[in-house]
N, C-alpha and C positions, 0 to 999 in steps of 0.2 A: 323095444317091447311092443308086441302086437296088441292092438286094442281089441277088446271084445265088441261084438256087434249086437245091437238090439234093434227091434222094430219100433217105429214111432208112428202113432196115429194121432194126427192133429185134427180133432173134431170141433165143429162149431156147436152152437146151442141146439139142444133137442129136449124132448119131453122126458119126464122122470122114468116112465116105463121103457122108453127106447134106450136111454142111457144105461139103465141097469141091465137091459138085455145085451147091449154091446159088451159090458164088462163080463157078464156071465159067459157069453159066447167066446170071448178071448180066453177065458179060463179053461174052457172045454177044448180049445184047439192047441194048447201048449205042446202036447205030445207030437202033434203033426208039424207044428212050426219050428220047434226046437230052438227057440230064441226067446229071451226076455222081451216083454212088450211094455212100452210106456204110452199111455193114452192121456191126452189133455182135453178137457171139454168143459161145458157149462150147461145150465138148465134154463130153458125158455119154452113155456112159462115156468115160473117158480114151482117147485114140487116138494113134497115131503117124502123122504124115504124112511122106512122102518127097518130096524135090525131083524135078522133072520128069525129070532125067537120071540119078537114082540107081538102082542095081540092088539089089533086095531081098537077093539072096543074098550080095552083097559087104558089105552094111551091117548086116543084122539077123541075130540068132540065132533061127531059126525055132522051135526047141524052146521057148525061153523065152517067145516071143510066143504060141505055142499054149497053153502051160501056164497063162498068166495070162489068156487070152482077149482079148488086145489086138487091136483092129481096126487094120489098116494101109491107108491111102489115099494115092493120089498127088496132089500138087498140080499145077496148071498152071504154077506159077512154079518157078524154079530154087531154089538153096539146098540145104540139107541136112536130115537127119532131125531131127524134133522130136516130143517127147512132149507132147501138149496136156493139161495137168492143172493145175487151180487157176490159171486165167488169164482174162483178157478178150481176145478175139480181134477184130480189126477187118479190114474190107475196104473199100478205096476203089477205085472203078472209074470211068473217064471217057474220053470222046473227048479226045484231047490238045488239040484246038482249044477245048474247053469248060472247060479246067482252067486256073486262073489261076496258072500258074507256068512258062510257056513250054512247049515241046513235047519237052523232053529228060528223060531219066531222072533226072539230077542235080537239076533243078529240082523235080520232083514229089516225089522222096525227101526233099529238104530241107524243103519246105513241110509235108508230112505229119508228118515228125519234129518240126517246130516246133509243130504242133497237139498232138501227144502230149506234148511237153515242157511246154506250157501246162497240160495236164491234170494232169501230175505236180506241177508247181509250185503248182497250186491246192490241193493237199493237203500242201504244205510240203516237197516233195522237189525237190532241185536236181539235175536230170538234165542230162547233157551230150550233145551230138550229136557222135559220133565224127568226126574230121576225114577229109577225102577220102583222104589217103594213110596214115592210121593204121589198122593192123591189129594188135590185141592178142591175146595168147594164141594166136598163129597156129599153124597146123599145116603140115606139109610139103606140097609140091605134090602128091606122090603120094597123100596122105591126104585131099585135099579132098573127093573124091566119096564117101568113106566116113565122114568125121568128122561128129559131131552139130553141129547149129546153134549150140548154146551153147558150143562149144569155142573160139570166137573172136569178137571184135568186129570187124565189117567197117564200111566207110565209111557214115556217116550213121545208124548205129544208136545207140540210147540206152544210156547207162551212168550209174551212180551210184557214185561213189567208185572208178571204173575197172572196175566189174563190170557185166556185161550185165543189163539189166532188161527189154529188149524186143528181139525179133528180127523182121526183115521181109524180104520177097522180092517181086520185081516181075516182071511179064510185059508186054511191049509187042508190039502186032501191029496192022497196018493202021490206023494213026492213032489207036489207043486203048491204054490201059494198065489193068492191075489190080495193085494192091499190097495184100497182106494181111500181117498180123503178129500176134504174141502178146506181150501185156504181162503179166508175171508178177505175179499178185496175191500168191501165197504159194509155199511150197516144193512140189515135186512133179515139175516138168519135168525136173529133173536125174536123176530115177529112170530115165531112158532108158538109163543105163549098164548096167542089167540086160539090156537087149534088144540091145545092140550087140555086134558082133564087135570083138575087141581090148580093150585095157585103157584105159578112160577114167575111172578112179577119181578123178582129180583134178578132175573136172568141177565138183563142188560149190563149189570155191574160185573159179571164174570167173564165177559168177552171183550175183545178189541178187534180192530181191523187194520189192514194196511193203510187205508185212507186216513183213519183216525191217527195212526202213529206218524204218518208223513205230513199230515196237515194239508193234503191235496189228493186229488184223484190220480190214479195211475191206470192207463189203458190196459184192458184185459190182455190184448195181444202182446203188449210190451212186457207184461209180467210173465206171460207164457214163455217168451224168449228167455227170460232170466231163469225160469224153471228148467228149461232144456239145458241151458249152460250149467246149472247147478248139478244136474245128473251127469253131464259130460265130465265135469271136473271131479266129482266125487267118485264115479265108477270108472273113469277112463274109457268111455265107450264111444263108438261111432254108431250113428243112427241111420237106419234105412227105412224109407217110407213103407208102411204096411199097406199093401194093395189088396183090398177086399174084392172078391169076385161077386158076380150077380147072385150066385148060390149062397155065398156067405151072407150077403145083405138080406136075401129072402129068409134065411134061417133066423137072422136077428129080428126081422120084422115079425115073424111068427112067435118068437119068444116074447117080444114086446106086447103083442096082443094078449097073450096069456097073463102077463104081469098086470096089464091095464085092467083086465077083467076081474082080477082077484078081489078088489075092494069096491067095485062099482055098486053092488047092492047095499053094502054097508054105508057108503057115502050118501046114497039116495034116501036112506031111512029118514 
């Protein structure tokens, strides 16, 4: 059986705006590249991303964000606010026709979650994929656009012992999709409570991390290798390094500048 081929982009740490620009650019290039893409990366310095439909003023405390110098960037996916800190972040993008899971959101979410679950299982952690109709630690309907990502477990996300260890969001458009998400290596993402409007002080009780569950730290690069193996085993793929040209990187930098500028005036208030 011939293995399918994906592109792989192994990125190191970058700012929030640059990371979101990379993901958006990858999504825009799928018709040209004609292969699924897996990108692994992290955030340095820590940054907050907002879901596509969220409003900064309703979600975040601008004074706290400004005081700590936290960058805020908008994702092209939906979902809710997330502080990216001490995590491994993944992005999978593909034309629906090239992705071995059917063409609907459910199929792609389940297959990607299965790959993540394999990676966690390889280090001895028994993660569960949240059922379709199961929503834990849910927030009220009126709070959904202002609540943080970690406040609830939505369908097909990963939990360990009922606590969220990874959060994901997906965008579909013109026969293509992009899904990205954060896998919590250690504590830190729950610190978003400092920057949120409202009282989310119980957030720490709804999440866990790989380090918490293992009782020790696992190096980021070591877990990235396990993630890569999880996708290889789940999808039966061969990876080829994605080589970005100078023009590609220039376009990404321009997109990042636009993203960075979106919230600058709000943060400075």
